[in-house]
C-alpha positions as CSV (number, residue, x, y, z in Angstrom):
1,M,6.4,-25.2,21.5
2,R,6.0,-24.1,17.9
3,S,3.6,-21.3,17.2
4,R,1.2,-21.3,14.3
5,P,2.4,-19.2,11.3
6,W,0.3,-16.3,10.0
7,G,-0.3,-18.1,6.7
8,R,0.4,-21.4,5.1
9,G,4.1,-22.1,5.0
10,N,6.3,-22.8,2.0
11,Q,3.7,-23.3,-0.7
12,L,4.8,-24.8,-4.0
13,G,6.3,-22.2,-6.2
14,T,6.9,-19.5,-3.6
15,N,10.4,-18.3,-2.7
16,E,9.9,-17.6,0.9
17,P,12.5,-18.7,3.4
18,R,12.2,-22.4,4.4
19,R,13.9,-24.5,7.0
20,Y,16.1,-27.4,6.2
21,Q,14.4,-30.8,6.3
22,G,14.8,-32.4,9.7
23,A,16.2,-29.3,11.3
24,S,15.3,-28.2,14.8
25,E,13.7,-24.9,15.7
26,S,17.2,-23.6,16.6
27,T,18.4,-24.0,13.0
28,A,18.6,-20.9,10.8
29,Y,16.2,-20.7,7.8
30,A,17.5,-20.8,4.2
31,N,16.4,-18.6,1.3
32,P,16.3,-20.0,-2.2
33,D,19.4,-18.0,-3.0
34,G,21.5,-19.8,-0.4
35,T,21.4,-17.0,2.2
36,H,20.4,-17.9,5.7
37,V,18.0,-16.0,7.9
38,A,17.1,-16.5,11.5
39,P,13.5,-16.5,13.0
40,L,12.0,-13.2,13.9
41,T,12.9,-11.7,17.3
42,S,15.3,-14.4,18.4
43,P,16.5,-13.8,22.0
44,G,19.2,-11.3,22.4
45,W,19.0,-10.0,18.8
46,D,17.4,-7.0,17.3
47,N,15.2,-7.0,14.1
48,R,17.6,-5.3,11.8
49,S,18.0,-7.1,8.5
50,V,21.3,-8.8,7.9
51,T,21.8,-11.5,5.2
52,V,24.5,-14.1,5.7
53,R,25.9,-16.3,2.9
54,A,25.6,-20.0,3.3
55,S,29.4,-20.4,3.2
56,S,29.8,-18.2,6.3
57,V,27.3,-19.8,8.7
58,S,24.8,-22.6,8.7
59,R,23.3,-22.6,12.1
60,A,21.9,-20.0,14.5
61,P,22.5,-20.1,18.2
62,A,20.7,-22.8,20.0
63,S,18.5,-20.4,21.8
64,A,17.0,-19.1,18.6
65,G,13.3,-19.9,18.5
66,I,10.1,-18.5,17.1
67,S,9.0,-15.9,19.5
68,G,5.5,-14.4,20.0
69,D,6.4,-10.8,19.8
70,G,6.4,-10.6,16.1
71,P,4.2,-12.2,13.3
72,T,5.3,-15.8,13.5
73,G,5.9,-17.6,10.2
74,I,7.7,-14.5,8.9
75,S,11.4,-14.7,8.9
76,V,13.8,-11.8,8.4
77,G,17.6,-11.6,8.4
78,V,19.0,-10.8,11.8
79,P,22.6,-11.0,13.1
80,V,23.6,-14.6,13.2
81,G,26.2,-16.0,15.7
82,G,26.4,-12.7,17.6
83,R,27.7,-10.8,14.6
84,P,27.0,-7.0,15.0
85,A,24.5,-5.4,12.7
86,R,25.8,-3.5,9.7
87,P,25.6,0.3,9.7
88,L,22.3,1.7,8.5
89,A,23.7,3.3,5.4
90,V,25.2,-0.1,4.3
91,R,22.0,-1.9,4.8
92,V,20.0,0.8,2.9
93,R,22.4,0.6,0.0
94,A,22.1,-3.2,-0.1
95,A,18.3,-3.1,0.1
96,L,18.3,-0.5,-2.7
97,R,20.5,-2.7,-4.9
98,R,18.1,-5.6,-4.3
99,A,15.1,-3.5,-5.2
100,A,16.7,-1.8,-8.2
101,P,15.1,-4.1,-10.8
102,A,11.6,-3.4,-9.4
103,L,12.2,0.3,-9.2
104,L,13.6,0.5,-12.7
105,L,10.8,-1.5,-14.2
106,Y,8.2,0.5,-12.2
107,A,9.7,3.8,-13.5
108,A,9.7,2.5,-17.1
109,V,6.0,1.6,-16.9
110,R,5.0,4.9,-15.4
111,V,7.2,6.9,-18.0
112,L,5.4,4.9,-20.7
113,G,2.1,6.0,-19.3
114,V,3.0,9.7,-19.1
115,V,4.4,9.5,-22.7
116,A,1.2,8.0,-24.0
117,L,-0.7,10.8,-22.2
118,A,1.5,13.5,-23.8
119,L,1.1,12.0,-27.2
120,W,-2.6,11.8,-26.9
121,G,-2.9,15.4,-25.7
122,P,-2.4,17.4,-29.0
123,A,-5.2,15.4,-30.7
124,D,-7.5,16.5,-27.8
125,G,-6.1,20.0,-27.3
126,K,-5.0,19.2,-23.7
127,E,-1.5,19.3,-22.1
128,A,-0.3,16.3,-20.1
129,R,1.1,18.5,-17.3
130,H,-2.3,20.2,-16.9
131,L,-4.1,16.9,-16.7
132,L,-1.7,15.6,-14.1
133,S,-1.5,18.6,-11.8
134,A,-4.2,21.1,-12.4
135,R,-7.6,19.3,-12.5
136,W,-10.0,17.9,-10.0
137,D,-8.5,17.0,-6.6
138,S,-5.1,18.4,-7.6
139,I,-6.6,21.9,-7.6
140,W,-8.0,21.4,-4.1
141,Y,-4.7,20.2,-2.8
142,A,-2.8,23.1,-4.4
143,R,-5.3,25.7,-3.1
144,I,-4.8,24.3,0.5
145,A,-1.0,24.4,0.0
146,E,-1.2,28.1,-1.1
147,Q,-4.0,29.5,1.0
148,G,-4.7,27.0,3.9
149,Y,-8.0,25.6,4.7
150,G,-11.3,27.5,4.5
151,Y,-12.5,27.4,0.9
152,T,-16.0,26.2,0.2
153,L,-17.9,25.9,-3.1
154,Q,-21.7,26.2,-3.2
155,L,-23.3,24.1,-5.8
156,A,-26.8,23.9,-7.3
157,G,-29.0,21.6,-5.3
158,G,-27.7,22.6,-1.9
159,K,-24.4,20.7,-2.0
160,V,-21.4,22.4,-0.3
161,H,-17.9,21.3,-1.3
162,S,-15.4,22.1,1.5
163,D,-11.7,21.7,1.3
164,L,-11.8,20.1,4.8
165,A,-12.6,16.9,3.0
166,F,-8.9,16.6,2.0
167,F,-6.4,15.4,4.5
168,P,-3.4,17.6,5.1
169,L,-0.1,15.8,4.5
170,L,0.1,16.2,0.8
171,P,-0.6,20.0,0.8
172,W,1.9,20.4,3.7
173,L,4.6,18.8,1.5
174,E,3.5,20.8,-1.5
175,R,3.8,24.0,0.5
176,S,7.2,23.0,1.9
177,L,8.6,22.3,-1.6
178,S,7.2,25.5,-3.0
179,A,8.9,27.4,-0.2
180,I,12.3,25.8,-1.0
181,F,12.2,25.6,-4.8
182,P,10.7,27.8,-7.5
183,L,7.7,25.5,-8.0
184,S,4.0,26.1,-8.0
185,A,2.0,24.0,-5.6
186,G,0.7,21.9,-8.5
187,D,4.2,21.2,-9.8
188,A,5.4,20.5,-6.2
189,G,2.5,17.9,-6.0
190,L,3.9,16.2,-9.1
191,V,7.4,16.0,-7.5
192,V,5.9,14.6,-4.3
193,S,3.9,12.1,-6.3
194,A,6.9,11.0,-8.4
195,V,9.1,10.5,-5.3
196,A,6.3,8.9,-3.3
197,S,5.4,6.5,-6.1
198,L,9.0,5.2,-6.2
199,A,8.9,4.8,-2.4
200,A,5.6,3.0,-2.8
201,A,7.1,0.7,-5.4
202,W,10.0,-0.1,-3.1
203,G,7.7,-0.8,-0.2
204,I,5.5,-3.0,-2.4
205,F,8.5,-4.9,-3.6
206,A,9.8,-5.3,0.0
207,V,6.4,-6.8,1.1
208,G,6.2,-9.1,-1.8
209,A,9.8,-10.3,-1.6
210,L,9.7,-10.8,2.1
211,R,7.0,-13.4,1.8
212,Y,7.2,-14.8,-1.7
213,G,10.7,-14.1,-3.0
214,R,12.4,-11.4,-5.1
215,R,10.8,-12.3,-8.4
216,A,7.4,-12.0,-6.9
217,G,8.3,-8.7,-5.4
218,V,9.4,-7.3,-8.7
219,A,6.3,-8.6,-10.4
220,L,4.1,-7.1,-7.7
221,A,5.6,-3.6,-8.1
222,V,5.3,-3.8,-11.9
223,L,1.7,-4.9,-11.8
224,W,0.8,-2.1,-9.4
225,A,2.4,0.4,-11.9
226,A,0.4,-1.2,-14.8
227,L,-3.0,-1.1,-13.2
228,P,-5.7,0.4,-15.5
229,V,-5.8,3.4,-13.1
230,G,-2.1,3.4,-12.7
231,V,-1.9,6.9,-14.2
232,V,-3.2,8.2,-10.9
233,E,0.2,7.3,-9.4
234,S,1.7,10.0,-11.6
235,M,-0.8,12.7,-10.7
236,A,-0.7,15.3,-8.0
237,Y,-3.0,13.2,-6.0
238,S,-2.4,11.6,-2.6
239,E,-2.7,7.9,-3.6
240,S,1.1,7.4,-4.2
241,L,2.0,9.1,-0.9
242,F,-0.5,7.1,1.0
243,T,0.5,3.8,-0.6
244,A,4.1,4.4,0.2
245,L,3.3,5.0,3.8
246,A,1.0,2.0,3.9
247,A,3.3,-0.4,2.2
248,W,6.3,0.4,4.5
249,G,4.0,0.4,7.5
250,L,2.8,-3.1,6.6
251,Y,6.4,-4.2,6.1
252,C,7.3,-3.0,9.6
253,V,4.4,-4.9,11.0
254,L,5.5,-8.0,9.2
255,T,9.1,-7.7,10.5
256,G,8.1,-6.7,14.1
257,R,9.2,-3.1,14.0
258,W,6.2,-1.9,15.9
259,A,7.2,1.7,16.7
260,W,8.0,2.3,13.0
261,A,4.7,0.7,12.0
262,G,2.8,3.0,14.3
263,A,4.6,6.1,13.1
264,L,4.0,5.2,9.4
265,A,0.3,4.4,10.2
266,A,0.0,7.8,11.8
267,L,1.4,9.5,8.7
268,A,-0.9,7.5,6.5
269,G,-3.8,8.7,8.7
270,L,-2.8,12.3,7.9
271,T,-2.9,11.5,4.1
272,R,-6.2,9.9,3.3
273,P,-9.3,8.7,5.2
274,V,-8.5,5.2,4.4
275,G,-5.5,5.5,6.7
276,A,-7.9,3.6,9.1
277,A,-7.0,0.5,7.1
278,V,-3.3,0.7,8.2
279,V,-4.4,1.3,11.8
280,A,-6.6,-1.8,11.7
281,A,-3.7,-3.9,10.4
282,V,-1.5,-2.7,13.2
283,W,-4.1,-3.2,15.9
284,L,-5.4,-6.6,14.9
285,T,-1.9,-8.0,14.3
286,A,-0.8,-6.7,17.7
287,A,-3.8,-8.2,19.4
288,V,-3.1,-11.6,17.9
289,V,0.6,-11.5,18.8
290,L,-0.3,-10.7,22.4
291,V,-2.9,-13.3,22.7
292,R,-0.7,-16.0,21.2
293,A,2.1,-15.1,23.5
294,R,-0.2,-15.5,26.5
295,R,-1.6,-18.8,25.2
296,R,2.0,-20.2,25.0
297,G,2.6,-19.2,28.6
298,E,5.0,-16.4,27.6
299,A,5.1,-12.9,28.9
300,P,3.2,-10.7,26.3
301,P,5.6,-8.3,24.7
302,F,3.7,-5.2,25.7
303,G,6.8,-3.0,25.7
304,R,7.6,-3.6,22.1
305,V,4.0,-3.7,20.7
306,L,2.3,-0.9,22.6
307,P,4.2,2.0,21.1
308,G,3.0,1.1,17.6
309,V,-0.5,0.5,18.9
310,V,-0.6,3.9,20.5
311,L,1.0,5.8,17.6
312,A,-1.0,4.3,14.8
313,P,-4.3,6.1,15.1
314,L,-2.9,9.5,16.1
315,G,-2.7,11.1,12.6
316,W,-6.2,10.1,11.6
317,L,-7.8,11.0,14.9
318,A,-5.9,14.4,15.1
319,Y,-7.2,15.6,11.7
320,V,-10.8,14.3,12.2
321,A,-10.8,16.0,15.7
322,W,-9.5,19.2,14.3
323,V,-12.2,19.3,11.6
324,G,-14.8,18.6,14.4
325,V,-13.5,21.7,16.3
326,R,-13.4,23.7,13.1
327,T,-17.0,22.9,12.3
328,G,-18.2,22.9,15.8
329,S,-19.6,19.4,15.5
330,V,-18.4,16.0,16.7
331,T,-19.5,14.6,13.3
332,G,-17.8,17.5,11.5
333,Y,-15.8,15.4,9.1
334,L,-18.7,13.1,8.2
335,D,-20.8,16.3,7.6
336,V,-18.1,17.6,5.3
337,Q,-18.1,14.4,3.3
338,G,-21.9,14.5,3.2
339,G,-21.7,17.9,1.5
340,W,-19.8,16.2,-1.3
341,G,-22.4,13.5,-1.5
342,N,-20.1,10.9,0.1
343,G,-20.9,8.6,3.0
344,F,-21.3,4.9,3.9
345,D,-24.6,3.1,3.2
346,G,-23.3,-0.5,3.1
347,G,-23.0,-0.4,-0.7
348,L,-26.7,0.2,-1.4
349,A,-26.2,3.1,-3.7
350,F,-23.4,1.4,-5.6
351,G,-25.6,-1.7,-6.0
352,S,-28.5,0.4,-7.3
353,F,-26.1,2.1,-9.7
354,I,-25.1,-1.2,-11.2
355,W,-28.7,-2.5,-11.3
356,E,-29.9,0.6,-13.2
357,R,-27.3,-0.1,-15.8
358,L,-28.0,-3.8,-16.0
359,T,-31.7,-3.1,-16.6
360,G,-31.3,-0.2,-19.0
361,P,-29.7,0.5,-22.4
362,A,-26.3,0.8,-20.7
363,W,-26.3,-2.9,-19.7
364,P,-22.8,-3.6,-21.1
365,A,-21.4,-1.1,-18.6
366,G,-23.4,-2.8,-15.8
367,V,-22.0,-6.2,-16.8
368,A,-18.5,-4.8,-16.8
369,L,-19.0,-3.2,-13.4
370,L,-20.3,-6.5,-12.0
371,L,-17.4,-8.5,-13.5
372,G,-15.0,-5.9,-12.0
373,V,-16.4,-6.3,-8.5
374,A,-16.4,-10.1,-8.9
375,L,-12.7,-10.0,-9.9
376,V,-11.8,-7.9,-6.9
377,I,-13.6,-10.2,-4.5
378,R,-12.0,-13.3,-6.2
379,L,-8.5,-11.8,-5.9
380,Y,-9.1,-11.2,-2.3
381,L,-10.3,-14.7,-1.7
382,A,-7.3,-16.0,-3.7
383,G,-5.1,-14.1,-1.2
384,V,-6.8,-15.8,1.7
385,R,-6.3,-19.2,0.1
386,Q,-2.7,-18.3,-0.7
387,G,-2.1,-17.8,3.0
388,Q,-1.2,-14.1,2.9
389,P,-0.1,-12.8,6.3
390,L,-2.8,-11.4,8.6
391,P,-1.7,-7.7,8.3
392,L,-2.1,-7.8,4.5
393,L,-5.5,-9.4,4.6
394,V,-6.8,-6.9,7.2
395,Y,-5.4,-3.9,5.3
396,T,-6.7,-5.1,1.9
397,G,-10.1,-6.1,3.3
398,T,-10.5,-2.7,5.0
399,V,-9.6,-0.7,1.9
400,L,-12.1,-2.7,-0.2
401,L,-14.8,-2.4,2.4
402,L,-14.5,1.3,2.6
403,A,-14.3,1.7,-1.2
404,L,-17.2,-0.7,-2.1
405,T,-19.6,0.3,0.6
406,A,-19.3,4.1,0.1
407,K,-21.8,6.2,-1.8
408,G,-20.7,9.2,-3.9
409,Y,-19.1,9.5,-7.3
410,F,-18.8,5.9,-8.5
411,G,-16.3,6.7,-11.2
412,S,-13.6,7.1,-8.5
413,K,-14.0,3.6,-7.0
414,P,-11.1,2.1,-9.0
415,R,-8.9,4.9,-7.7
416,L,-10.1,4.3,-4.2
417,M,-9.0,0.7,-4.5
418,L,-5.6,1.6,-5.9
419,P,-3.8,1.3,-2.5
420,A,-5.0,-2.3,-2.1
421,F,-1.8,-3.7,-3.7
422,P,-1.9,-7.1,-1.9
423,L,-4.8,-7.9,-4.2
424,L,-2.2,-8.4,-6.9
425,L,0.0,-10.9,-4.9
426,P,-1.7,-14.0,-6.4
427,L,-1.0,-12.7,-9.9
428,A,2.5,-11.6,-9.0
429,V,3.4,-15.1,-7.6
430,A,2.0,-16.7,-10.8
431,L,4.1,-14.4,-12.9
432,A,7.2,-15.1,-10.8
433,R,6.8,-18.8,-11.6
434,L,7.0,-18.1,-15.4
435,R,10.3,-18.2,-17.2
436,T,11.5,-14.7,-18.0
437,V,11.0,-15.3,-21.7
438,R,7.3,-15.7,-21.0
439,A,6.9,-13.2,-18.2
440,V,8.3,-10.3,-20.1
441,P,5.8,-10.3,-23.0
442,V,2.9,-10.6,-20.5
443,M,4.1,-7.7,-18.5
444,T,4.9,-5.6,-21.6
445,A,1.3,-6.2,-22.9
446,V,-0.2,-5.2,-19.6
447,A,2.0,-2.0,-19.4
448,L,1.0,-1.0,-23.0
449,A,-2.7,-1.5,-22.2
450,S,-2.4,0.5,-19.0
451,A,-0.7,3.4,-20.8
452,A,-3.4,3.5,-23.5
453,Y,-6.3,3.3,-21.0
454,G,-4.8,5.9,-18.7
455,A,-4.4,8.4,-21.5
456,F,-8.0,7.7,-22.7
457,W,-9.3,7.9,-19.1
458,L,-7.7,11.3,-18.2
459,H,-8.9,12.8,-21.5
460,G,-12.5,12.0,-20.5
461,S,-14.9,14.5,-19.0
462,G,-15.1,13.1,-15.5
463,P,-12.6,13.0,-12.7
464,P,-10.6,9.8,-11.9
């Protein structure tokens, strides 16, 4: 019996694997480039990715079917015809070659942004390195790396800013790099951010290419680099590190690598509070996989799924529990966030903020904010109509929910939504359909606009 795919299959213009017309379920799937892939988790095979040219094989073993222990409707390359999997190093090199255009273009866009920031600096008397590594949240992360937790800042009005608000993975990495190399914590943060941003671009490409083809994956990585707030990806902030872990975690969910998905979700939960979004994607996808297997009369694949389900929340829970012990309160982390003026009120404060501008002299800013929120919602709904896989929709929806319903400093909301890269998939697929001669000018214009806005934004008075 055929199982329902996560999303709509083989939409016009997408480059996802498709089955030959009239083929049975035992037939291998074909990519647009002529390679063949077999359905996920075929009996007797593992999930390691192996691509086979059309000239070498055209059919999978007769026992190959769509199984319920992975997200159905998603096909990945697996050994065909009993052929042994290639060594890990070989597969990594092949994957890196495939992702090379995305990584090179991503790096070019981000270098352009940093150059624009550096050129703007002398006119404003500010140094690019200082703006990227020694202001706002970067200072807090560096202080934790150098001194550990325990610093608080008393502000007028009774607010107390505690460094317990910042999750520990980035400062741990900064401290480790500083211990090995002659780097300050801030400079180590820039190194972590640079490496993590490339890892994030690779993971974003992998997710996009898996579902919609290589061109869409490249476009997705470039669009993420060229976001108006893309300069944050080059700062000693935790967004790049988190997005790398989230993107690869989602890729592992999509390809049925549950233990890896859980481990990456746990690390994401040690990086930012929004790590809960990756946990939600793992849990809800696992629940649907198990339920569908039971409905088809198959044995639910508990042994493969449960390790990921158990691992996923451990990082987030561990840090929140530690803060609770440190503060002597079960709600310790929420109390710390409250000291910063942060919390969740269902979006009431943000709505009031927009309304005040719409009804005052700053009404153009209010209109811009309203249009921005409408665009975000429209892109999410476009992803739903596009038939994005369930893990991506859950992850993106959770990131947006946490960002838009939180109170606090509203200037940071675009940055808080930065990890929601699947929002860009409808645009990436549209760009992938364009001929290269048309796509290149569009992406160049977007990259130039991002570089200019990023330089302007970081030279402002408020934090990103």
